[in-house]
All heavy atoms as a GROMACS GRO file, in nm:
protein
  571
    1MET      N    1   0.084  -0.118   0.000
    1MET     CA    2   0.000   0.000   0.000
    1MET      C    3   0.089   0.124   0.000
    1MET      O    4   0.201   0.120   0.050
    1MET     CB    5  -0.089   0.000   0.124
    1MET     CG    6  -0.181  -0.121   0.138
    1MET     SD    7  -0.306  -0.131   0.011
    1MET     CE    8  -0.418  -0.004   0.059
    2ARG      N    9   0.036   0.229  -0.056
    2ARG     CA   10   0.108   0.356  -0.062
    2ARG      C   11   0.017   0.465  -0.007
    2ARG      O   12  -0.101   0.472  -0.039
    2ARG     CB   13   0.144   0.388  -0.206
    2ARG     CG   14   0.209   0.523  -0.222
    2ARG     CD   15   0.234   0.571  -0.362
    2ARG     NE   16   0.207   0.479  -0.468
    2ARG     CZ   17   0.267   0.482  -0.587
    2ARG    NH1   18   0.357   0.573  -0.613
    2ARG    NH2   19   0.236   0.396  -0.680
    3TRP      N   20   0.073   0.552   0.078
    3TRP     CA   21   0.002   0.666   0.135
    3TRP      C   22   0.024   0.785   0.044
    3TRP      O   23   0.136   0.824   0.016
    3TRP     CB   24   0.052   0.696   0.275
    3TRP     CG   25  -0.015   0.812   0.340
    3TRP    CD1   26   0.038   0.936   0.361
    3TRP    CD2   27  -0.147   0.817   0.392
    3TRP    NE1   28  -0.053   1.017   0.424
    3TRP    CE2   29  -0.169   0.945   0.444
    3TRP    CE3   30  -0.252   0.725   0.399
    3TRP    CZ2   31  -0.289   0.985   0.502
    3TRP    CZ3   32  -0.371   0.763   0.458
    3TRP    CH2   33  -0.388   0.891   0.508
    4ASN      N   34  -0.083   0.843  -0.009
    4ASN     CA   35  -0.070   0.955  -0.102
    4ASN      C   36  -0.090   1.091  -0.036
    4ASN      O   37  -0.103   1.192  -0.104
    4ASN     CB   38  -0.166   0.939  -0.220
    4ASN     CG   39  -0.312   0.947  -0.178
    4ASN    OD1   40  -0.345   0.989  -0.068
    4ASN    ND2   41  -0.400   0.905  -0.266
    5GLY      N   42  -0.095   1.092   0.096
    5GLY     CA   43  -0.113   1.216   0.170
    5GLY      C   44  -0.252   1.229   0.230
    5GLY      O   45  -0.271   1.303   0.326
    6SER      N   46  -0.348   1.156   0.174
    6SER     CA   47  -0.483   1.161   0.229
    6SER      C   48  -0.550   1.025   0.239
    6SER      O   49  -0.646   1.008   0.312
    6SER     CB   50  -0.571   1.254   0.145
    6SER     OG   51  -0.579   1.207   0.012
    7SER      N   52  -0.499   0.925   0.164
    7SER     CA   53  -0.557   0.791   0.170
    7SER      C   54  -0.456   0.687   0.122
    7SER      O   55  -0.354   0.720   0.062
    7SER     CB   56  -0.684   0.783   0.085
    7SER     OG   57  -0.652   0.803  -0.052
    8TRP      N   58  -0.488   0.560   0.147
    8TRP     CA   59  -0.404   0.449   0.104
    8TRP      C   60  -0.452   0.396  -0.030
    8TRP      O   61  -0.570   0.391  -0.057
    8TRP     CB   62  -0.409   0.335   0.207
    8TRP     CG   63  -0.339   0.368   0.334
    8TRP    CD1   64  -0.396   0.412   0.451
    8TRP    CD2   65  -0.200   0.359   0.360
    8TRP    NE1   66  -0.301   0.431   0.546
    8TRP    CE2   67  -0.179   0.399   0.493
    8TRP    CE3   68  -0.090   0.321   0.283
    8TRP    CZ2   69  -0.052   0.401   0.551
    8TRP    CZ3   70   0.036   0.324   0.342
    8TRP    CH2   71   0.054   0.364   0.473
    9SER      N   72  -0.358   0.355  -0.114
    9SER     CA   73  -0.392   0.290  -0.240
    9SER      C   74  -0.298   0.171  -0.259
    9SER      O   75  -0.185   0.171  -0.210
    9SER     CB   76  -0.381   0.386  -0.358
    9SER     OG   77  -0.248   0.429  -0.374
   10ALA      N   78  -0.345   0.069  -0.329
   10ALA     CA   79  -0.263  -0.050  -0.353
   10ALA      C   80  -0.153  -0.017  -0.454
   10ALA      O   81  -0.180   0.036  -0.561
   10ALA     CB   82  -0.350  -0.163  -0.405
   11LEU      N   83  -0.030  -0.045  -0.416
   11LEU     CA   84   0.084  -0.020  -0.504
   11LEU      C   85   0.088  -0.130  -0.609
   11LEU      O   86   0.114  -0.245  -0.580
   11LEU     CB   87   0.213  -0.020  -0.422
   11LEU     CG   88   0.341   0.024  -0.490
   11LEU    CD1   89   0.330   0.169  -0.533
   11LEU    CD2   90   0.458   0.006  -0.396
   12GLY      N   91   0.054  -0.096  -0.731
   12GLY     CA   92   0.052  -0.193  -0.839
   12GLY      C   93  -0.083  -0.258  -0.859
   12GLY      O   94  -0.097  -0.347  -0.939
   13GLY      N   95  -0.183  -0.215  -0.786
   13GLY     CA   96  -0.318  -0.269  -0.802
   13GLY      C   97  -0.353  -0.369  -0.694
   13GLY      O   98  -0.266  -0.430  -0.632
   14PRO      N   99  -0.481  -0.386  -0.670
   14PRO     CA  100  -0.526  -0.478  -0.566
   14PRO      C  101  -0.504  -0.623  -0.606
   14PRO      O  102  -0.501  -0.657  -0.724
   14PRO     CB  103  -0.675  -0.446  -0.554
   14PRO     CG  104  -0.713  -0.392  -0.688
   14PRO     CD  105  -0.591  -0.319  -0.738
   15GLY      N  106  -0.484  -0.709  -0.507
   15GLY     CA  107  -0.471  -0.852  -0.532
   15GLY      C  108  -0.335  -0.898  -0.580
   15GLY      O  109  -0.319  -1.012  -0.621
   16LEU      N  110  -0.234  -0.812  -0.573
   16LEU     CA  111  -0.101  -0.848  -0.622
   16LEU      C  112  -0.045  -0.970  -0.550
   16LEU      O  113   0.016  -1.057  -0.611
   16LEU     CB  114  -0.005  -0.731  -0.606
   16LEU     CG  115   0.140  -0.760  -0.643
   16LEU    CD1  116   0.152  -0.782  -0.792
   16LEU    CD2  117   0.230  -0.649  -0.598
   17PHE      N  118  -0.066  -0.978  -0.422
   17PHE     CA  119  -0.005  -1.085  -0.343
   17PHE      C  120  -0.099  -1.202  -0.318
   17PHE      O  121  -0.083  -1.276  -0.223
   17PHE     CB  122   0.049  -1.029  -0.211
   17PHE     CG  123   0.171  -0.944  -0.232
   17PHE    CD1  124   0.161  -0.807  -0.230
   17PHE    CD2  125   0.293  -1.002  -0.257
   17PHE    CE1  126   0.273  -0.729  -0.251
   17PHE    CE2  127   0.405  -0.924  -0.279
   17PHE     CZ  128   0.396  -0.788  -0.275
   18THR      N  129  -0.194  -1.223  -0.407
   18THR     CA  130  -0.278  -1.342  -0.398
   18THR      C  131  -0.188  -1.465  -0.416
   18THR      O  132  -0.111  -1.472  -0.510
   18THR     CB  133  -0.386  -1.341  -0.508
   18THR    OG1  134  -0.466  -1.225  -0.491
   18THR    CG2  135  -0.471  -1.465  -0.502
   19GLY      N  136  -0.194  -1.556  -0.321
   19GLY     CA  137  -0.110  -1.675  -0.330
   19GLY      C  138   0.030  -1.656  -0.278
   19GLY      O  139   0.116  -1.739  -0.301
   20ALA      N  140   0.056  -1.545  -0.207
   20ALA     CA  141   0.189  -1.518  -0.152
   20ALA      C  142   0.181  -1.524   0.001
   20ALA      O  143   0.097  -1.459   0.061
   20ALA     CB  144   0.239  -1.382  -0.196
   21VAL      N  145   0.269  -1.602   0.060
   21VAL     CA  146   0.273  -1.611   0.206
   21VAL      C  147   0.417  -1.595   0.253
   21VAL      O  148   0.511  -1.608   0.177
   21VAL     CB  149   0.215  -1.746   0.257
   21VAL    CG1  150   0.066  -1.754   0.228
   21VAL    CG2  151   0.286  -1.864   0.194
   22PHE      N  152   0.433  -1.566   0.381
   22PHE     CA  153   0.564  -1.546   0.443
   22PHE      C  154   0.643  -1.434   0.375
   22PHE      O  155   0.758  -1.450   0.339
   22PHE     CB  156   0.647  -1.675   0.444
   22PHE     CG  157   0.577  -1.793   0.503
   22PHE    CD1  158   0.560  -1.909   0.430
   22PHE    CD2  159   0.529  -1.789   0.632
   22PHE    CE1  160   0.496  -2.019   0.484
   22PHE    CE2  161   0.464  -1.899   0.688
   22PHE     CZ  162   0.448  -2.015   0.613
   23GLN      N  163   0.580  -1.317   0.359
   23GLN     CA  164   0.646  -1.206   0.290
   23GLN      C  165   0.757  -1.145   0.376
   23GLN      O  166   0.748  -1.141   0.498
   23GLN     CB  167   0.544  -1.095   0.256
   23GLN     CG  168   0.436  -1.137   0.163
   23GLN     CD  169   0.312  -1.190   0.232
   23GLN    OE1  170   0.310  -1.209   0.352
   23GLN    NE2  171   0.209  -1.215   0.156
   24SER      N  172   0.859  -1.095   0.309
   24SER     CA  173   0.968  -1.022   0.372
   24SER      C  174   0.995  -0.898   0.287
   24SER      O  175   1.010  -0.908   0.165
   24SER     CB  176   1.094  -1.109   0.380
   24SER     OG  177   1.203  -1.037   0.434
   25LEU      N  178   1.000  -0.782   0.351
   25LEU     CA  179   1.016  -0.654   0.281
   25LEU      C  180   1.152  -0.593   0.314
   25LEU      O  181   1.196  -0.594   0.428
   25LEU     CB  182   0.906  -0.557   0.324
   25LEU     CG  183   0.916  -0.412   0.279
   25LEU    CD1  184   0.898  -0.401   0.129
   25LEU    CD2  185   0.811  -0.328   0.351
   26ALA      N  186   1.221  -0.542   0.211
   26ALA     CA  187   1.346  -0.470   0.229
   26ALA      C  188   1.351  -0.358   0.126
   26ALA      O  189   1.287  -0.366   0.021
   26ALA     CB  190   1.467  -0.562   0.212
   27PHE      N  191   1.427  -0.253   0.158
   27PHE     CA  192   1.440  -0.139   0.066
   27PHE      C  193   1.584  -0.131   0.016
   27PHE      O  194   1.678  -0.137   0.093
   27PHE     CB  195   1.402  -0.008   0.136
   27PHE     CG  196   1.256  -0.001   0.168
   27PHE    CD1  197   1.207  -0.050   0.288
   27PHE    CD2  198   1.166   0.051   0.077
   27PHE    CE1  199   1.072  -0.046   0.318
   27PHE    CE2  200   1.030   0.056   0.105
   27PHE     CZ  201   0.983   0.007   0.226
   28ALA      N  202   1.599  -0.117  -0.115
   28ALA     CA  203   1.730  -0.100  -0.178
   28ALA      C  204   1.784   0.039  -0.146
   28ALA      O  205   1.708   0.128  -0.104
   28ALA     CB  206   1.718  -0.120  -0.329
   29PRO      N  207   1.914   0.062  -0.166
   29PRO     CA  208   1.971   0.194  -0.140
   29PRO      C  209   1.899   0.307  -0.215
   29PRO      O  210   1.894   0.420  -0.168
   29PRO     CB  211   2.116   0.181  -0.187
   29PRO     CG  212   2.147   0.036  -0.166
   29PRO     CD  213   2.018  -0.035  -0.202
   30ASP      N  214   1.841   0.277  -0.332
   30ASP     CA  215   1.768   0.380  -0.407
   30ASP      C  216   1.626   0.401  -0.354
   30ASP      O  217   1.550   0.482  -0.408
   30ASP     CB  218   1.765   0.347  -0.556
   30ASP     CG  219   1.684   0.223  -0.590
   30ASP    OD1  220   1.626   0.159  -0.498
   30ASP    OD2  221   1.678   0.189  -0.709
   31GLY      N  222   1.587   0.325  -0.251
   31GLY     CA  223   1.455   0.340  -0.190
   31GLY      C  224   1.349   0.248  -0.248
   31GLY      O  225   1.236   0.246  -0.200
   32SER      N  226   1.382   0.171  -0.350
   32SER     CA  227   1.282   0.083  -0.411
   32SER      C  228   1.253  -0.036  -0.320
   32SER      O  229   1.345  -0.101  -0.270
   32SER     CB  230   1.327   0.035  -0.549
   32SER     OG  231   1.445  -0.041  -0.538
   33PRO      N  232   1.124  -0.066  -0.297
   33PRO     CA  233   1.090  -0.180  -0.214
   33PRO      C  234   1.106  -0.311  -0.290
   33PRO      O  235   1.078  -0.320  -0.409
   33PRO     CB  236   0.943  -0.155  -0.179
   33PRO     CG  237   0.891  -0.069  -0.289
   33PRO     CD  238   1.007   0.012  -0.338
   34HIS      N  239   1.154  -0.412  -0.220
   34HIS     CA  240   1.167  -0.548  -0.270
   34HIS      C  241   1.092  -0.639  -0.174
   34HIS      O  242   1.099  -0.620  -0.052
   34HIS     CB  243   1.314  -0.591  -0.275
   34HIS     CG  244   1.395  -0.522  -0.379
   34HIS    ND1  245   1.415  -0.386  -0.381
   34HIS    CD2  246   1.463  -0.572  -0.484
   34HIS    CE1  247   1.493  -0.356  -0.485
   34HIS    NE2  248   1.522  -0.468  -0.548
   35VAL      N  249   1.022  -0.737  -0.226
   35VAL     CA  250   0.946  -0.830  -0.144
   35VAL      C  251   0.982  -0.973  -0.184
   35VAL      O  252   0.977  -1.008  -0.301
   35VAL     CB  253   0.793  -0.809  -0.161
   35VAL    CG1  254   0.716  -0.906  -0.074
   35VAL    CG2  255   0.754  -0.666  -0.129
   36ALA      N  256   1.022  -1.052  -0.084
   36ALA     CA  257   1.044  -1.195  -0.104
   36ALA      C  258   0.925  -1.267  -0.043
   36ALA      O  259   0.871  -1.225   0.058
   36ALA     CB  260   1.174  -1.240  -0.037
   37PHE      N  261   0.884  -1.378  -0.105
   37PHE     CA  262   0.769  -1.451  -0.054
   37PHE      C  263   0.766  -1.593  -0.107
   37PHE      O  264   0.830  -1.625  -0.208
   37PHE     CB  265   0.638  -1.380  -0.090
   37PHE     CG  266   0.618  -1.356  -0.238
   37PHE    CD1  267   0.549  -1.446  -0.316
   37PHE    CD2  268   0.671  -1.243  -0.298
   37PHE    CE1  269   0.530  -1.425  -0.452
   37PHE    CE2  270   0.653  -1.219  -0.435
   37PHE     CZ  271   0.583  -1.311  -0.512
   38LYS      N  272   0.692  -1.677  -0.038
   38LYS     CA  273   0.662  -1.812  -0.085
   38LYS      C  274   0.543  -1.798  -0.178
   38LYS      O  275   0.438  -1.749  -0.139
   38LYS     CB  276   0.628  -1.903   0.032
   38LYS     CG  277   0.582  -2.042  -0.009
   38LYS     CD  278   0.542  -2.124   0.114
   38LYS     CE  279   0.489  -2.260   0.074
   38LYS     NZ  280   0.454  -2.339   0.194
   39SER      N  281   0.558  -1.841  -0.302
   39SER     CA  282   0.452  -1.827  -0.400
   39SER      C  283   0.373  -1.957  -0.412
   39SER      O  284   0.425  -2.058  -0.460
   39SER     CB  285   0.509  -1.790  -0.537
   39SER     OG  286   0.406  -1.784  -0.633
   40LEU      N  287   0.248  -1.953  -0.366
   40LEU     CA  288   0.163  -2.071  -0.379
   40LEU      C  289   0.128  -2.096  -0.525
   40LEU      O  290   0.092  -2.206  -0.563
   40LEU     CB  291   0.037  -2.054  -0.295
   40LEU     CG  292   0.061  -2.036  -0.146
   40LEU    CD1  293  -0.071  -2.016  -0.073
   40LEU    CD2  294   0.139  -2.152  -0.086
   41LEU      N  295   0.144  -1.995  -0.609
   41LEU     CA  296   0.118  -2.010  -0.752
   41LEU      C  297   0.238  -2.068  -0.826
   41LEU      O  298   0.229  -2.101  -0.943
   41LEU     CB  299   0.079  -1.875  -0.812
   41LEU     CG  300  -0.043  -1.807  -0.747
   41LEU    CD1  301  -0.067  -1.670  -0.808
   41LEU    CD2  302  -0.166  -1.893  -0.757
   42ALA      N  303   0.354  -2.078  -0.756
   42ALA     CA  304   0.475  -2.135  -0.816
   42ALA      C  305   0.520  -2.255  -0.733
   42ALA      O  306   0.637  -2.269  -0.698
   42ALA     CB  307   0.585  -2.030  -0.823
   43SER      N  308   0.426  -2.341  -0.698
   43SER     CA  309   0.454  -2.466  -0.626
   43SER      C  310   0.525  -2.445  -0.493
   43SER      O  311   0.603  -2.530  -0.450
   43SER     CB  312   0.535  -2.561  -0.714
   43SER     OG  313   0.465  -2.588  -0.833
   44GLY      N  314   0.504  -2.330  -0.429
   44GLY     CA  315   0.564  -2.305  -0.298
   44GLY      C  316   0.707  -2.256  -0.302
   44GLY      O  317   0.772  -2.244  -0.199
   45GLN      N  318   0.758  -2.228  -0.420
   45GLN     CA  319   0.896  -2.180  -0.432
   45GLN      C  320   0.905  -2.031  -0.398
   45GLN      O  321   0.806  -1.958  -0.401
   45GLN     CB  322   0.947  -2.202  -0.574
   45GLN     CG  323   0.959  -2.349  -0.609
   45GLN     CD  324   0.996  -2.368  -0.754
   45GLN    OE1  325   0.919  -2.332  -0.841
   45GLN    NE2  326   1.112  -2.423  -0.778
   46ALA      N  327   1.024  -1.986  -0.367
   46ALA     CA  328   1.048  -1.846  -0.334
   46ALA      C  329   1.044  -1.760  -0.460
   46ALA      O  330   1.084  -1.804  -0.568
   46ALA     CB  331   1.184  -1.829  -0.267
   47SER      N  332   0.996  -1.638  -0.444
   47SER     CA  333   0.998  -1.538  -0.550
   47SER      C  334   1.038  -1.405  -0.488
   47SER      O  335   1.017  -1.383  -0.369
   47SER     CB  336   0.860  -1.524  -0.615
   47SER     OG  337   0.822  -1.643  -0.680
   48VAL      N  338   1.099  -1.319  -0.567
   48VAL     CA  339   1.136  -1.184  -0.523
   48VAL      C  340   1.089  -1.087  -0.629
   48VAL      O  341   1.116  -1.106  -0.748
   48VAL     CB  342   1.288  -1.169  -0.502
   48VAL    CG1  343   1.323  -1.027  -0.460
   48VAL    CG2  344   1.340  -1.270  -0.400
   49ILE      N  345   1.018  -0.983  -0.586
   49ILE     CA  346   0.973  -0.879  -0.679
   49ILE      C  347   1.022  -0.744  -0.629
   49ILE      O  348   1.050  -0.727  -0.511
   49ILE     CB  349   0.820  -0.878  -0.696
   49ILE    CG1  350   0.750  -0.857  -0.562
   49ILE    CG2  351   0.773  -1.006  -0.763
   49ILE    CD1  352   0.600  -0.840  -0.574
   50LYS      N  353   1.036  -0.651  -0.723
   50LYS     CA  354   1.076  -0.515  -0.685
   50LYS      C  355   0.985  -0.416  -0.756
   50LYS      O  356   0.937  -0.442  -0.867
   50LYS     CB  357   1.222  -0.488  -0.717
   50LYS     CG  358   1.252  -0.442  -0.856
   50LYS     CD  359   1.397  -0.402  -0.872
   50LYS     CE  360   1.407  -0.278  -0.955
   50LYS     NZ  361   1.537  -0.220  -0.962
   51TRP      N  362   0.963  -0.303  -0.691
   51TRP     CA  363   0.884  -0.194  -0.748
   51TRP      C  364   0.979  -0.103  -0.823
   51TRP      O  365   1.076  -0.050  -0.768
   51TRP     CB  366   0.812  -0.117  -0.637
   51TRP     CG  367   0.729  -0.005  -0.686
   51TRP    CD1  368   0.757   0.128  -0.675
   51TRP    CD2  369   0.604  -0.014  -0.756
   51TRP    NE1  370   0.657   0.201  -0.732
   51TRP    CE2  371   0.562   0.117  -0.784
   51TRP    CE3  372   0.525  -0.120  -0.799
   51TRP    CZ2  373   0.444   0.145  -0.851
   51TRP    CZ3  374   0.407  -0.092  -0.866
   51TRP    CH2  375   0.369   0.039  -0.890
   52ASP      N  376   0.954  -0.083  -0.954
   52ASP     CA  377   1.044  -0.001  -1.036
   52ASP      C  378   0.995   0.143  -1.053
   52ASP      O  379   1.050   0.218  -1.132
   52ASP     CB  380   1.068  -0.066  -1.172
   52ASP     CG  381   0.942  -0.072  -1.258
   52ASP    OD1  382   0.840  -0.008  -1.224
   52ASP    OD2  383   0.946  -0.141  -1.362
   53GLY      N  384   0.892   0.179  -0.979
   53GLY     CA  385   0.837   0.314  -0.988
   53GLY      C  386   0.703   0.318  -1.057
   53GLY      O  387   0.624   0.410  -1.039
   54SER      N  388   0.676   0.213  -1.138
   54SER     CA  389   0.547   0.209  -1.207
   54SER      C  390   0.483   0.070  -1.205
   54SER      O  391   0.363   0.057  -1.226
   54SER     CB  392   0.560   0.256  -1.352
   54SER     OG  393   0.651   0.173  -1.422
   55SER      N  394   0.563  -0.034  -1.179
   55SER     CA  395   0.508  -0.170  -1.173
   55SER      C  396   0.602  -0.261  -1.094
   55SER      O  397   0.718  -0.228  -1.071
   55SER     CB  398   0.486  -0.225  -1.313
   55SER     OG  399   0.609  -0.238  -1.381
   56TRP      N  400   0.549  -0.377  -1.055
   56TRP     CA  401   0.629  -0.478  -0.988
   56TRP      C  402   0.695  -0.568  -1.093
   56TRP      O  403   0.633  -0.605  -1.190
   56TRP     CB  404   0.541  -0.564  -0.897
   56TRP     CG  405   0.492  -0.490  -0.776
   56TRP    CD1  406   0.369  -0.434  -0.760
   56TRP    CD2  407   0.565  -0.464  -0.656
   56TRP    NE1  408   0.361  -0.375  -0.637
   56TRP    CE2  409   0.479  -0.392  -0.571
   56TRP    CE3  410   0.693  -0.495  -0.613
   56TRP    CZ2  411   0.519  -0.350  -0.444
   56TRP    CZ3  412   0.732  -0.453  -0.487
   56TRP    CH2  413   0.646  -0.382  -0.403
   57THR      N  414   0.822  -0.601  -1.071
   57THR     CA  415   0.897  -0.687  -1.160
   57THR      C  416   0.952  -0.805  -1.082
   57THR      O  417   1.013  -0.787  -0.976
   57THR     CB  418   1.015  -0.609  -1.223
   57THR    OG1  419   0.965  -0.496  -1.292
   57THR    CG2  420   1.094  -0.696  -1.319
   58ALA      N  421   0.934  -0.926  -1.134
   58ALA     CA  422   0.989  -1.045  -1.070
   58ALA      C  423   1.137  -1.055  -1.104
   58ALA      O  424   1.175  -1.050  -1.221
   58ALA     CB  425   0.916  -1.170  -1.117
   59LEU      N  426   1.221  -1.066  -1.003
   59LEU     CA  427   1.365  -1.079  -1.025
   59LEU      C  428   1.399  -1.225  -1.046
   59LEU      O  429   1.382  -1.307  -0.956
   59LEU     CB  430   1.442  -1.021  -0.906
   59LEU     CG  431   1.412  -0.874  -0.874
   59LEU    CD1  432   1.490  -0.829  -0.753
   59LEU    CD2  433   1.442  -0.787  -0.994
   60GLY      N  434   1.442  -1.261  -1.164
   60GLY     CA  435   1.474  -1.398  -1.197
   60GLY      C  436   1.353  -1.484  -1.228
   60GLY      O  437   1.364  -1.605  -1.238
   61GLY      N  438   1.237  -1.422  -1.240
   61GLY     CA  439   1.114  -1.496  -1.264
   61GLY      C  440   1.051  -1.541  -1.133
   61GLY      O  441   1.107  -1.522  -1.025
   62PHE      N  442   0.934  -1.600  -1.141
   62PHE     CA  443   0.867  -1.652  -1.022
   62PHE      C  444   0.914  -1.795  -0.997
   62PHE      O  445   0.941  -1.870  -1.089
   62PHE     CB  446   0.715  -1.647  -1.040
   62PHE     CG  447   0.661  -1.507  -1.033
   62PHE    CD1  448   0.636  -1.435  -1.148
   62PHE    CD2  449   0.637  -1.447  -0.911
   62PHE    CE1  450   0.589  -1.306  -1.144
   62PHE    CE2  451   0.589  -1.318  -0.904
   62PHE     CZ  452   0.564  -1.246  -1.021
   63GLY      N  453   0.924  -1.832  -0.869
   63GLY     CA  454   0.967  -1.966  -0.834
   63GLY      C  455   1.115  -1.988  -0.854
   63GLY      O  456   1.156  -2.076  -0.929
   64ILE      N  457   1.198  -1.906  -0.789
   64ILE     CA  458   1.343  -1.911  -0.814
   64ILE      C  459   1.418  -2.011  -0.726
   64ILE      O  460   1.533  -2.041  -0.754
   64ILE     CB  461   1.406  -1.771  -0.798
   64ILE    CG1  462   1.382  -1.716  -0.658
   64ILE    CG2  463   1.355  -1.677  -0.906
   64ILE    CD1  464   1.453  -1.586  -0.629
   65SER      N  465   1.354  -2.063  -0.621
   65SER     CA  466   1.424  -2.159  -0.536
   65SER      C  467   1.415  -2.300  -0.594
   65SER      O  468   1.328  -2.330  -0.675
   65SER     CB  469   1.366  -2.155  -0.394
   65SER     OG  470   1.230  -2.193  -0.394
   66ASP      N  471   1.505  -2.387  -0.550
   66ASP     CA  472   1.504  -2.526  -0.598
   66ASP      C  473   1.383  -2.603  -0.548
   66ASP      O  474   1.340  -2.698  -0.612
   66ASP     CB  475   1.632  -2.599  -0.556
   66ASP     CG  476   1.752  -2.554  -0.636
   66ASP    OD1  477   1.734  -2.506  -0.749
   66ASP    OD2  478   1.864  -2.568  -0.585
   67GLY      N  479   1.333  -2.567  -0.434
   67GLY     CA  480   1.219  -2.637  -0.377
   67GLY      C  481   1.131  -2.541  -0.300
   67GLY      O  482   1.140  -2.419  -0.316
   68ILE      N  483   1.047  -2.596  -0.215
   68ILE     CA  484   0.957  -2.515  -0.135
   68ILE      C  485   1.037  -2.427  -0.041
   68ILE      O  486   1.135  -2.472   0.019
   68ILE     CB  487   0.861  -2.605  -0.056
   68ILE    CG1  488   0.768  -2.680  -0.153
   68ILE    CG2  489   0.779  -2.525   0.044
   68ILE    CD1  490   0.682  -2.784  -0.088
   69ALA      N  491   0.998  -2.302  -0.029
   69ALA     CA  492   1.067  -2.206   0.057
   69ALA      C  493   0.967  -2.145   0.154
   69ALA      O  494   0.857  -2.108   0.115
   69ALA     CB  495   1.130  -2.096  -0.028
   70GLU      N  496   1.007  -2.136   0.280
   70GLU     CA  497   0.920  -2.077   0.381
   70GLU      C  498   1.001  -1.983   0.468
   70GLU      O  499   1.122  -2.000   0.484
   70GLU     CB  500   0.856  -2.186   0.466
   70GLU     CG  501   0.762  -2.274   0.386
   70GLU     CD  502   0.694  -2.380   0.471
   70GLU    OE1  503   0.742  -2.412   0.580
   70GLU    OE2  504   0.589  -2.429   0.426
   71TYR      N  505   0.933  -1.884   0.522
   71TYR     CA  506   0.991  -1.790   0.618
   71TYR      C  507   1.113  -1.717   0.560
   71TYR      O  508   1.220  -1.717   0.618
   71TYR     CB  509   1.024  -1.859   0.749
   71TYR     CG  510   0.906  -1.933   0.806
   71TYR    CD1  511   0.899  -2.071   0.803
   71TYR    CD2  512   0.798  -1.863   0.858
   71TYR    CE1  513   0.790  -2.139   0.853
   71TYR    CE2  514   0.687  -1.930   0.909
   71TYR     CZ  515   0.683  -2.068   0.906
   71TYR     OH  516   0.574  -2.134   0.954
   72GLN      N  517   1.097  -1.656   0.445
   72GLN     CA  518   1.204  -1.583   0.382
   72GLN      C  519   1.246  -1.464   0.470
   72GLN      O  520   1.165  -1.407   0.540
   72GLN     CB  521   1.162  -1.528   0.245
   72GLN     CG  522   1.142  -1.631   0.137
   72GLN     CD  523   1.020  -1.716   0.158
   72GLN    OE1  524   1.018  -1.799   0.246
   72GLN    NE2  525   0.920  -1.702   0.077
   73SER      N  526   1.372  -1.426   0.457
   73SER     CA  527   1.424  -1.307   0.522
   73SER      C  528   1.509  -1.236   0.419
   73SER      O  529   1.613  -1.286   0.376
   73SER     CB  530   1.508  -1.346   0.645
   73SER     OG  531   1.556  -1.230   0.708
   74LEU      N  532   1.465  -1.120   0.377
   74LEU     CA  533   1.529  -1.048   0.266
   74LEU      C  534   1.618  -0.936   0.320
   74LEU      O  535   1.577  -0.861   0.409
   74LEU     CB  536   1.420  -0.989   0.177
   74LEU     CG  537   1.460  -0.919   0.049
   74LEU    CD1  538   1.534  -1.014  -0.044
   74LEU    CD2  539   1.337  -0.863  -0.020
   75ALA      N  540   1.739  -0.926   0.268
   75ALA     CA  541   1.831  -0.818   0.301
   75ALA      C  542   1.899  -0.776   0.172
   75ALA      O  543   1.923  -0.858   0.083
   75ALA     CB  544   1.936  -0.863   0.402
   76ILE      N  545   1.928  -0.647   0.159
   76ILE     CA  546   1.991  -0.593   0.038
   76ILE      C  547   2.119  -0.521   0.077
   76ILE      O  548   2.117  -0.435   0.165
   76ILE     CB  549   1.894  -0.498  -0.036
   76ILE    CG1  550   1.768  -0.574  -0.076
   76ILE    CG2  551   1.961  -0.436  -0.157
   76ILE    CD1  552   1.659  -0.488  -0.134
   77ALA      N  553   2.228  -0.555   0.011
   77ALA     CA  554   2.356  -0.491   0.038
   77ALA      C  555   2.357  -0.346  -0.011
   77ALA      O  556   2.281  -0.311  -0.101
   77ALA     CB  557   2.469  -0.570  -0.028
   78SER      N  558   2.441  -0.266   0.046
   78SER     CA  559   2.447  -0.124   0.009
   78SER      C  560   2.498  -0.102  -0.132
   78SER      O  561   2.477   0.004  -0.191
   78SER     CB  562   2.536  -0.049   0.107
   78SER     OG  563   2.668  -0.100   0.104
   79ASP      N  564   2.563  -0.200  -0.192
   79ASP     CA  565   2.615  -0.187  -0.329
   79ASP      C  566   2.530  -0.264  -0.427
   79ASP      O  567   2.563  -0.284  -0.539
   79ASP     CB  568   2.760  -0.231  -0.337
   79ASP     CG  569   2.779  -0.377  -0.297
   79ASP    OD1  570   2.684  -0.439  -0.247
   79ASP    OD2  571   2.890  -0.426  -0.315
   0.00000   0.00000   0.00000
């Protein structure tokens, strides 16, 4: 969600995280949010998406782990 100064709106539209559990949020040095999660739509594998200013982009595609992933913890290096 994004606060526009008077109300909340869904960043990228409603329902983006349907089928996503165990989310972890981190911000890159440029301020862009990144979210790691277990994707129930990708057989329980981990996925990572980032907000590029106008839409969410999957980094490496959806379902990037070798198997089922739970309880992700996302961290981004300063470089």
